[in-house]
ZAPAKE-230155 format. One record per atom (N, C-alpha, C): x negated, y negated, z negated. Coordinates in pm, whole numbers, plus 32768, in hexadecimal, padded with zeros to 4 digits. Layout:
N
XYZ...
END
This chain:
430
C39441236E34C32041176DD9C32640906D91C31B40966D0EC318401B6CC0C28B3FE06CBFC27E3F5D6CCDC1FA3F1F6CB7C1CC3F3A6C28C1493F3A6C14C1113F606B92C1433F086B20C1453E856B34C16E3E2C6AC8C2023E3D6AA7C2543E576B0CC2E23E716AF2C2F43EF26AA4C2A53F586AC9C2AD3FD76A81C2823FC669F0C2163F7C69D9C1E73F636950C2513F1A68FEC28D3EB36939C2F33E6768F1C36A3EBF68CDC3993F10692DC40B3F676914C3EB3FCE68A8C375400968AFC34E406F684CC34C403367C0C3133FBE67B0C30D3F80672CC3983F5B66F9C3F33F366754C47D3F1C672BC4C23F9A66F9C498400D672BC4D7408C6705C4A540C1667FC435408E664FC3FA40C365D4C445408F6559C46D40EA6503C4A340C86480C43740E46418C403407D63D5C39740956374C3C740EC62FFC368412862BBC38741736242C3D0411961DEC4224157618BC475410F612CC42640E960AFC42C40686089C3DB4036601BC40940675F92C48140A15F89C4AF40DA5F0AC4A041725F05C4B641B35F77C4BA42445F79C43442825FA3C3F442496007C37E42886043C2FD42556004C2F4425E5F7FC27F42285F3AC24B428E5ED5C1D342765EA8C19742C75E3EC13542715DF0C11F42945D75C0BF424D5D21C04242A15D16BFCF42665D3BBF5242B25D40BEE442685CF4BE7D42B25CD4BE0842795C93BDC342175CF2BD8F41AB5CB9BD5141435D0BBCDD41795D5EBC9141DA5D29BC2142115D74BC4D42615DEDBCCF42855DF4BD0442CF5E66BD4E42755EC8BD4B41F25EB0BDA341975EFABD66415B5F78BCE841755F92BCA9413A6009BCEF41686088BD13410960DDBD564128615BBDEC4135614FBE23413260D5BEB2413E60C4BEF540B560D3BF7A40B760E6BFC6403C60FAC011401B607ABFFA3FA46047C0393F785FCAC0D03F6D5FDDC11D3FA85F83C1AF3FAD5F93C1F83F465F3EC1B43F045EE3C1F53EA15E8DC1943E2F5E72C1CB3DB65E68C1773D445E45C1333D5D5DBFC0B93D295DB1C06E3D385D34C0503CAE5CFAC06D3C9D5C7CC0433C265C31BFE93C535BC0BF8A3BFE5B9ABF2D3C205B30BF553BE15AACBF2F3C215A40BF4D3BEE59BABED93B9E5980BE6B3B9159CCBDF43B4C599ABDD03AD959F6BD9F3A6A59BBBD623A015A0CBCDF3A345A46BCB639F85AB4BC333A195AEBBBEF39995B1ABB7939765AE7BB3239BC5A7CBB8539C259FBBB643A2559A7BBAE3A39592CBB9239C858C8BB1E398858D3BAF8391A587BBA9238C658C6BA78384B5893BA0E37F958CEB98A384458C1B93E384A5930B8BD3890592BB858384D5984B7DC38755971B76D383759BAB755387C5A3FB73E382D5AA7B71C38635B2BB68538665B41B638384E5ADAB5A738445AEBB56138645A67B4E7389B5A72B49238A559FCB460381959D8B46D37F2595AB440376D5933B469374A58A6B49B36CF5895B4BC369D5810B54436585815B597367A57B6B61A363A57A9B60835BD5754B633354A578AB61B34C95748B6993474574EB69434065702B6F9339D570FB6C7333C5778B718331D57DDB6EA32C25847B6C2323B580FB70A320F57A8B6E8318C576EB6593187573CB62131FC5717B59831FF56E2B52E31F6574FB550321B57CBB4E832295832B4FA31C958A7B565317C58A9B5773121591AB50930B65916B4D0309E598AB46830395995B3DC3069597AB3C930E95958B3413117593BB2FA313B59BDB275313E59B9B22331615A2DB19D319459FBB14331B65A58B0BE31E35A2FB075317459E4B09030F75A08B050308659C4B09630635942B1163082593BB163306558C2B1B130E35899B16A314A586CB1AD31C75848B1F631BB57C4B24D322057AFB297322A5732B27832B356F5B25832B65676B23B33345630B2AE335455D3B2DE33D255DCB35033FF558EB32834775538B372348A54CBB35B34FC5473B3AC357454A5B36B35E954B5B3B1366354DDB3EA36A55460B46D36AC5459B4AE36DE53E0B4E7376B53F1B4E5379F546EB52038245482B4F0385F5507B4E338E3550AB4C7392E5585B547397855ABB57139695629B5F139A45653B5D83A0456C9B5BF3A8356AEB5B33AE5571BB63E3B0B574FB6423B5657BDB6C03B8557F4B7043BE25790B7883BD35783B7D53C29572BB7D93BFB569AB79E3B89567EB7973B5655F5B7F63AE055E5B8413ADB5577B8993A6A555CB84D3A02550AB84039865541B7F5391F54F7B82F3905546CB7D338EC540DB7FC38D45383B7EF3841535BB7A537F553A8B787376A5384B7D3370953DEB7F0369553A9B825362553F7B7B235C45411B79B35A3548FB72B354D54B4B74834BE5489B6F0348A5435B6FC34015401B69E33A5544FB6AE33225442B65032C65483B5C032E95462B56C32EA54CAB4DE330A54BAB4C1339E54B8B52533F454D3B511348454D0B52834C4555AB4F7353D5569B50B358C55E3B50F361F55BFB53F3672561CB53E3703560AB4FF37435684B4A537A1566BB46E37F156DAB4DD384B570CB4F4384F5792B564389B57C8B53A38E05849B57439555863B55639A258DCB5D039A45938B5B839C559B6B62339C65A1AB6953A2259F0B70F39ED59F5B7853A3959D2B7A83A335940B75139F958EEB76A39F3585FB7D23988583DB815399D57CEB881394557A2B84B38BE5773B88B3852579DB86237CD5774B88037B856E0B82337795697B83E375A560BB89536DE55FFB8E136D65596B930365E557DB8D435E65570B904357355A0B8B734F75599B86434DC5614B8353545565BB7E5353356D5B8423527574EB81734D857B0B86934C65828B81934CD58A9B79634E3589EB73E34DF5913B6CE35445900B69F357D5971B62C35D75971B5B7359259B6B54435955976B4C8356A59B6B47A35E759DAB45D35FA5A5BB41636735A84B38A36735A49B35936EB5A2BB2DC36F659E0B26436BE5A2CB26B36BA5AB0B1FB36845AFFB1E735EF5AE8B24E35AB5AB1B246351B5A9AB22A34FB5A07B1EE355E59C0B1D6354A5930B14B357C590AB12235565893B0AA358E5854B0CF35B157C4B0A9362C579AB0CE36585713B051366C56BFB05E36425642AFF7365E55DDB03E3681555CB03637035537B076373254BDB10C371D54C1B14036D4545EB1D036BD5459B1F736375496B1A2360354ECB1BC3584552FB1B6359655C6B20C354E560DB20A354F569FB20D34C056D0B1B634A35731B1AE341D576BB1F2341E57F3B25033C45805B29C33BA5882B258335258DBB233337B5957B1E0332859ADB22F32E15A1BB2AC33065A31B2FD32C35A97B38B32B25A62B3D432585AA2B46132465A7CB4B732A25AD2B4FF33005A94B55833565AE3B5D8330A5B06B62533435B60B6A9330C5B79B70533325B06B76932DF5AEAB7C733045A7FB809338A5A9BB81133E05A37B84E34645A40B80734C15AA2B78734A55ABCB73A34F65B1BB73235875AEFB74535E25B4FB73336735B3CB78E36AE5AD0B800366D5ABAB86336A45A5DB8D836DB5AAEB8F6375A5A9CB96C37975AD9B9DB37945A70BA4237475A8DBAA937305A29BB13379D5A2ABB4A37B859B5BBB3381B59A6BC2537FE5A06BC5538675A4CBCC638615AAABCA9380C5B25BC2937EB5B3EBC09379E5BB6BC2637ED5C35BC1C38735C2FBC3138C75CA5BCBD39045CA8BCF4391D5C33BD79395B5C2DBDB539445BA3BE3839205BA2BE7F39095B24BEDD397D5B0ABED939B35A92BF2A3A265A6CBFBD3A0E5A8DBFFD3A765AC4C08B3A715AE4C0A93A455B71C04A3A075BB4C06039DF5C3FC04F3A585C99C0863A535D16C0733AC35D73BFDD3ADC5D8ABFB83B5C5D85BF2C3B825D96BF163BC45E1EBF623C2E5E3BBF5C3C725EBDBFEB3C8E5EEBC00B3C785F6BC0933C8F5F9CC0A53D1F5FCBC11F3D505FC3C1403DD25FFCC1293DCF6093C1093E4560CAC0FC3E51615AC0713E3B618FC00C3E366138BF823E296166BF383EAC6151BED43EC361A3BE7F3F386193BE143F19612BBDFE3F7860D1BD9E3F646065BD133F926090BCB63F356091BC2A3F5460ADBBD73F286035BB533F2C6042BAFB3F115FD1BB193E8B5F8CBB2D3E1B5FD4BB483D9D5F8DBBC83DA25F39BC323DDE5F71BCB03DE75F27BCA43E465EAFBC5A3EB25EC0BC433F0F5E51BBF83EC75DE1BB963E755E05BB4B3E295DA1BBA63DC85D57BBFF3D845DA0BC5C3D265D62BCB73D6F5CFFBCEC3DE25D28BD453E2F5CD1BCFC3E615C55BC7F3E8A5C66BC313EB65BF2BC1A3E425B92BBF93DCE5BC9BBE33D575B77BC603D325B2ABCD53D465B6ABD553D275B29BD823D975ACBBD2B3DFA5AB6BD463E6C5A5DBDC43EB85A88BDC93ED75B0ABE343F2B5B41BDF73FB35B62BDF540115B05BDB540935B1FBE0540EC5B7BBE8540CC5B90BED741175BEFBF2540B35C42BF5540DF5CB5BF9540845D13C00340CD5D5EC06D40865D80C0DC40BF5DCBC0C640A75E5FC0C141135EABC0A6410C5F3BC111415C5F86C11D413F6007C1714194605BC130421D6069C1844283606BC14D43086087C115430A6115C0C143696130C08B437761B7C0F843AC6215C111436B6287C17043A462E5C143442D6315C1A244886325C183450E6358C19A451063EEC13445376437C139453864C9C12545C764FAC18E46006532C1844687656BC142467F65F4C0E646DC660FC09B46DC668CC0A4476766C9C0D1476B6746C0D747EC678CC0A847DB681BC06B4843684EC03D484668D9C09148A96927C0B6488669A2C10648DF69F4C0B7490C6A6DC0C9498A6A93C08849BB6B0CC0634A4D6B03C08A4A9B6B68C0664B296B6DBFD14B3E6B7DBF8D4AD76BB0BEFF4AE46BCFBEA54AC66B59BEDD4A996AE9BE8B4A696A7ABE624AD96A1BBDE84ACF69E9BDB84B27697EBD714ACF6918BD684B00689DBD234AB66834BC8C4AC76843BC3C4A706808BBAB4A766819BB6A4AF767E9BBAD4B416790BB714BBB675BBB984C3767ABBBE24C266819BC0D4C98686BBBB54CA568E7BBA54D1F691BBB5D4D306999BBA94CEB6A09BB5F4CB46A68BB9A4C696AD8BBA04CC16B53BC194CE36B7DBC2D4D336BF5BC354CD76C6FBC224D0F6CE7BC2F4CBD6D61BCB74C786D66BCB54BF76D88BD304BAA6D93BD5D4B6B6D11BD1D4B8C6CA2BD454B546C22BCF54AD66C01BD2C4A866BA5BCEF4A086B7CBCF04A026AE3BC8549D16AABBC8049BE6A19BCD6494769F2BD264959698BBD7C48ED695ABD29488D6905BCFC48206940BCB447B968F5BD11474E68BFBD88474168FCBDE246D468D5BE0D46DC6843BE2C47556813BE5C4762678BBDF147356726BD7547556744BD07473066ECBCEE469A66F2BCEC4662676BBCD345D26779BD434580673BBDC045A76753BE31455C671DBE3545676685BE1645DC6650BE1245EC65BFBDA9458F6582BD37458265C4BCCE452A6593BCFC44986596BD3D44706602BD6E43E6660EBDDB43CA65A8BE3444286593BEA044166531BE66440764A4BE07445C6481BDCA445463FDBD7F43D063ECBD3843A46455BCEF4325644FBD4D42AF643EBDC842BD646DBE2C4253645FBE70425563D7BE4742B06380BE7F42B562F9BEF9430C62EBBF1B435B6351BF9043B2634BBF6444426335BFC644996320BFAB45266306BFCE45796381BF6A45B263C7BF8A4605643BBFC2468D6410C02E46B76453C06B4739643AC05E478964BCC00347E864BFBFE4482F653AC04A489E6554C088489965C9C0F148F765EDC0C149616650C0454956667DC00C49BB66D6C02B49A76769C00E4A1067B5C0244A106847C0AA4A546862C0FD4A1268B0C1824A4668D2C1864A646968C1B04ADC6991C1B34AFD6A20C21D4AAB6A69C20A4A9D6AEBC26A4A556B40C2E44AAE6B5AC32E4AC66AF2C3A94B146AFBC4134ACA6AABC48A4AB66AE4C4EE4A5F6AA4C5114A876A15C5274B0769F9C5574B2B6974C4EF4B156906C4744B4A6913C4114B3068A9C3ED4A9C689EC3EE4A556910C3CD49C8690DC439497868C3C4B8499B68DDC52549566899C52149726802C50549ED67DEC4FD4A106751C48B49C4670CC41849BB6750C3A449766717C3BE48E16707C3FC48A4676CC41A48156766C48047F966F8C4E7484D66EEC54C483B6685C50C484565FCC4B148A465EBC46D48B5656BC416483B654DC3CE480965B1C3784794659FC3CA471A6578C43B470765B9C4914694659CC4C6469C650DC4E4471564DEC5224725645AC4C3470863E7C440471A63FCC3E44713638AC385469C638DC392464463F1C32F45DA63FEC3714551640FC31D44EA640FC34944616425C330443564B4C2D7447A64FAC2B8445D6586C28844DF65C3C2A544F36642C277456B6689C22545416702C1B245836714C1604573678BC15445FA67CFC18746036848C16E467B6899C11B46506910C0CA46AA6943C07D468A69BBC09A46F46A25C0B246C46A9EC0D5471B6B0EC16C47296B1BC19747546B92C22447716BA8C27C46F96BBEC24246836BDDC294460B6BEEC28945D16C7AC24C461A6CD6C24345EA6D5FC2BB461F6DAEC2A9463A6E2EC31A46656E83C30446F06EBBC2B147406E76C29647C76EA6C30748286E85C2FE489F6EBFC36649056EAAC36D49336E19C30149226DCCC2FF49536D43C2FD48E06CDCC327486B6D07C32A47F76CADC3B747E96C75C3C8481F6BFBC44E482A6BC0C46947C56B51C40547796B27C410472C6AABC48546CA6AAFC491467B6B19C4FA46156B1FC58546536B11C59B46C26B57C61E47036B52C63B47396AC6C5D547736A86C5E747AA6A00C606473C699BC5C146CA69A8C5DB465B694DC66C462E6956C6A1462569CFC72D45FE69E0C78A466869A6C76A46E969BDC7BF47556988C7C2475568EFC755472868B1C74D4726681FC78B46A867E1C7BF46516836C80045D86803C7A8455E6800C7324567683AC6DA44F46840C708448F68A8C6E744126893C70343A868F4C6824384693BC67E439769BFC605437B6A0CC60342E76A33C59242A66A16C58442186A32C51E41FC6AA0C4B7424E6AA9C44E423A6B0DC42B42C26B48C41942C56BCCC3EF43406C10C36843316C56C34342B76C76C2C042A16CB3C29B420F6CA3C21841F46CA1C1E5416C6C95C18141526D04C17440D36D28C11F40AD6D99C090409A6D6BC05341076D3BBFC841036D0FBF7D41796D4EBEFB416B6D54BEA541D56D89BE2541D96D36BE07424A6CF8BE5542C66CF3BEC642BC6C8DBF2843156C98BF92431B6C35C01C42F86C68C03243026CECC0B642E06D23C12843336CE6C11C43B96CDBC18A44046C9EC18D43ED6C07C1F143A86BD7C1FF438F6B47C292438F6B26C2B943EC6AD1C34343F26AA1C34943BA6A13C3A8436269FCC3C1432D6976C455433F6957C471438268E9C4FA439C68C1C5094383682CC58343716800C59F43616772C60643C76744C5FB43ED66C5C65C44456684C68B44036603C70C440465ECC74343D7656CC76444526519C7354452649DC74944C46445C790449563C7C7C944F26379C80B44CA62FBC7AC447C62A3C7E3441B625AC79143C96201C7484421619CC6C6440C6192C674445D6138C68E443960A7C690449E6051C69F44895FC2C62444C25F7CC5EA44795F1CC57344AB5ED9C590452A5E8AC53145805E8CC53845FB5E3FC51E45DB5DAAC569461C5D4FC56045FC5CC0C4D446115C8AC495467E5CB4C40C46995C84C3AC462F5CB9C3C246065D38C36A459F5D71C376451E5D23C3F244FA5CFBC40544805CAEC3BC44875C29C3C244FB5BE8C38745065B62C2F045055B67C2B5452D5BD7C22445335BE0C1EA44C05C31C24044635C5DC21543EE5CABC1D944165D31C1F8448B5D64C1C444B45DE6C22B44925E50C20444A35ED1C25C447D5F3DC2D044DF5F49C34644AF5F77C3B845085F87C39D456F5FF3C3DC45E45FE4C3C5464F6044C41B464060C0C48945F460B7C4E045E26129C4AA45736182C49D45896205C45F4526625BC4B944AE6274C47D444C62B6C4BC43CE62D7C53C43E46326C5A0438B6314C622439E6352C624437B63E6C5C343316417C5BC430D64A4C535433B64DBC53843846547C4BD43C1657BC4A24394660AC42443776625C3F8435266ABC3AA43C866E5C3D143EE675DC391446067A3C342442A681AC2C144516822C26D442F6894C24A44AF68DFC27444B6695CC247452069B4C1D344EB6A07C159451169E0C0E044DC6A20C0B945326A98C06C44FA6AF4C03B454B6B65BFE045BB6B32BFD446236B82BF8046936B5CBEED467D6B76BECB462E6BDCBE3E46136BF7BDFC45D16B7EBD8846026B55BD4F45D46AD6BD39453E6ACCBCFE45016B33BCE644706B2CBD6944246B2CBDC844516B7CBE4B44106B7FBE8D44146AF7BE8444856AB2BEC044916A2DBE81442F69CBBDFB442369CFBDB843C96973BDD643376993BDD143136A13BDF042896A3ABE7F42656A11BEDD42C26A25BF6842AA69FCBF7242946966BF2442E16919BF2642CD6888BEF342436865BE7E421E6897BE44419C6875BE9F4128689EBEDC41366913BF2B40C66949BFB640BD690CBFF7413068F0C084412B68C9C0A3416C6841C06341DC6822C085422467A8C04B41DE672DBFCD41B76735BF8C417D66C0BFD44101668BC00040A266E2C04D403166ADC0CD405D6667C11340BE66A1C18E40EF6663C172413065DDC106417A65D4C0E341BD6557C0BF415764EBC07F40EB6513C05C408264B2C0DA4040647BC13B402564D2C1B83FEA64A1C204404D6449C20840CA6472C24D41316424C212413C6397C190412B638AC14B4140630BC16C40D962A1C1B0406D62C7C1D440066266C1873F856275C1253F8162CFC0DC3F0462E7C13E3E996319C12F3E1F62E8C1893DB46311C1503D5F6382C0D33D7763A8C0943D2B6414C0253D806451BFE83D4964B9BF753D8A64FBBF993E136534C0103E1D656DC0373E9C65ACBFF73EAB6635BFEB3E3D667CBFCF3E43670BBF403E726728BF2A3EA667A1BEA23ECE67C7BE413E5867BBBDC43E7767A4BD5E3E10678FBD1D3DEC6814BD553D866856BD1F3D5768D6BCBF3CE468BEBC4F3CE46908BBF13C746906BBCC3C526996BB983BDA69A8BB663BB16A2ABACF3BC26A2EBA9D3BF66A9DBA0D3C096AABB9E53C036B3CB9723C3E6B5AB9443C466BE5B9033CCE6BFAB90C3CFB6C75B8DA3D806C97B8533D786CDBB7FF3DDA6CBBB77D3DE36CFEB7893E296D85B7FD3E696D9DB80D3EB66E17B88B3E876E62B8913EA96EE1B90C3E926F2CB9763EF66EFBB9EF3EC66EE4BA5D3F196EB8BAC33F206F28BAE93F9C6F4EBB403FAD6FC3BBC43FF06F9DBC2C3FCF6FEABCB0400A6FD9BCF84003705EBD654053706CBDB6404770E5BE193FD470DDBE223F947068BE783F207059BF0B3F3E7041BF313FBE7043BFBF3FE07037BFED3FEA6FA6BF90400B6F4DBFB140186EC0BF443FD76E6BBF663FB16DF1BF023F7D6D94BE9F3FEE6D78BE203FD76D96BDBD40426D94BD5A402E6D22BD3F409D6CDABCE5409B6C67BC6740EA6C8ABBF440AA6C7CBB7440E86C98BB2240E66C17BAEB41586BF2BAAF41656B6EBA19414E6B72B9E741206AFFB95841046AF3B93840D36A67B8C9408B6A5CB89F405569DAB89B3FBD69DFB8C13F806970B8BC3EEF6966B8613EC968F2B8153E5F6905B7BF3E27689EB7D53D906899B7CC3D586823B7DA3CC76813B74F3C8A681BB7363C3E6886B6B43C01689FB6C43B6A68A3B6883B256843B6913A92683BB7223A626842B7793AAA67FCB8043A8367F6B8593AAD686CB8203AF868CAB8683B246942B86F3BBD6942B8E63BF3695CB8F53C846968B8C23CB169F1B8583D0469EFB81B3D366A6BB8453DC86A7DB8833DE56AF1B8B83E6B6B0CB85E3EB76B6BB8393F326B41B7E93F8C6B94B84140026BBDB85840136C3DB8AD407E6C70B86941056C5BB8B441676C2BB87E41EF6C1CB85B42286CA4B7ED42706CACB7C542AC6D2AB81A43246D4EB819434C6DCAB86343C16DF6B8F043A16E20B93A44096E40B9C243FA6E71BA2043C76E06BA79436C6E2EBAE0433B6DD3BB65437D6DF6BB6144016DFDBBD744526E12BC1B446D6D8DBCA044796D8FBCE944946D13BCCB451F6CDBBC8E45746D2CBC6A45F86CFBBBDC46026CC9BB8D45956CDBBB0145986CB4BAF245626C26BAF845BB6BC7BAEC45956B3BBA5C457A6B12B9FD45B06B5DB97145B16B31B93945256B22B94D44CE6B87B90E444A6B7DB95F43E86B29B9C944196AE7BA0F43C66A86B9C643C46A00B96D442669ECB922442E696FB8CD43B1695CB8C6438068E1B876430D68B7B8A6428968F2B91D4287692BB95542086958B9A141C668E5B9B4414468EEB9FD40FC6885BA5B409268BABA7040926940BAC4402A6979BAF740536A03BB6640156A29BBA040276AAEBBA73F9F6AF2BB693F946B67BB763F1A6BB8BBF43F266C0DBC3B3EB76C20BCBD3EBB6C60BCB93E6E6CE3BCDF3EB46D50BCF23E746DD2BD893E606DE4BDB83DE36DECBE493DCC6DEFBE8C3DFF6E6FBF0E3E0E6E67BF5F3E306EDDBF4A3DC46F47BF3A3DEF6FC4BF283D927033BE993D69704ABE3E3D946FF7BDB03D747007BD653DF57021BD0D3DF37085BCC73E6E70ABBC363E71707DBBFF3E017052BB743E017025BB5A3D8A6FC9BAFE3DA16F6BBAC83D376F17BA313D3B6F29B9F83CCD6F57B96A3CCA6F78B9153CC76EF9B8983CF96F02B83E3CF26E8EB82F3C626E5EB8383C506DDCB82B3BCB6DA2B8AD3B7F6D95B9183BAF6DD9B9983B6B6DD0B9DF3B8D6D4DBA3F3B396D29BA8B3B506CAFBAE13BCC6CBDBAF03C166C4EBB413C8E6C4EBB833C9C6BC5BBFF3CCC6BC5BC413CEA6B47BC163D746B19BBFB3D816A98BBC33DFD6A61BC183E2869EABC3B3EA869E7BC823EE36976BC1C3F2D691FBC0B3EFE68A4BBB03F416847BBF63FBC680DBBB3402F680FBBF540AB67E6BBB640E8676BBB4F40AA6730BB1240DD66B4BAF34068665B
END
């Protein structure tokens, strides 16, 4: 059994990210949220685009207002009103000012804004009652960004702030990595889908639905392969098909040491290289990780002409044989699959699981033989992550009390208990 951190390191070393030239597509900016940027972006515009006011007030020459106060005010002539979206027509001369609103373009000749609360206006005259700082409330052209400089780097996930930056830079479309295709199949003679009647001895296949949800949430495309019986021939055919059409394969079940656990043998027969067969974690000890090398993918001509993703999958494939128990399958995904999927997607950083330090409200127990994950909810209270253990059994088959949890507390190998209030490492899963 590999320790968890060794398994994580090995898995990430095995991942070949999507290709920045081949595995990309150009999409509309409104469709880009959650996608991974595939090429560096530079802007053609300065930001701000021109000198503008950061405050409602009056644009003045500093030389005209330095030294003034309520006892020694200065009165200026208002020669222009400058609302947002208007290009000033006047040059501010000595003794003059312009009424200006937030975001409006600075007029030539003015170098300082006096906020309106520090003035009194009568008709076309404004009296300045305090001395502003030089260049006060002026946002200068290119103060935030200069045209032609790097704006956003490749390999980042696009969220609302990045989308706003791209819109500001007038990038209506963007080049992103295509979504990785992840084939998902469940193995087991006992499994039925949720819409089928449940006979004695049968189990509803929840893994395919849960894994598909996790894959989609990670920004990838789930490809559902259905339930495959524990029979060597149909299982081998299904796995071969999954390997041929996807960038990653997730199967659940069939990776332990039972009489009907065929996955490891089939992977070897299909030419896969097995790297991991079990990890020292609980739940989730049975974990198979294999790789397949496939012919180098070539973009489809139609895909190139329409800027869509190529139809041929990635040339290097990572196969995860997850445990069949529902909680074990999910814990294995959060701990090992999700980081690999993030690296595969083209992200250049932030692959690793999101661990934080906190404290538990409950005693956490383990047999000490494997790194143990106990599920519950975490809240940030006064800067401290507080962990509440989910009630009920923490069996790998008990999916029910996993609902509404958002974190896993970790009891390290060799430790059998963590007392209430003691420090605990926590894996955030949402």
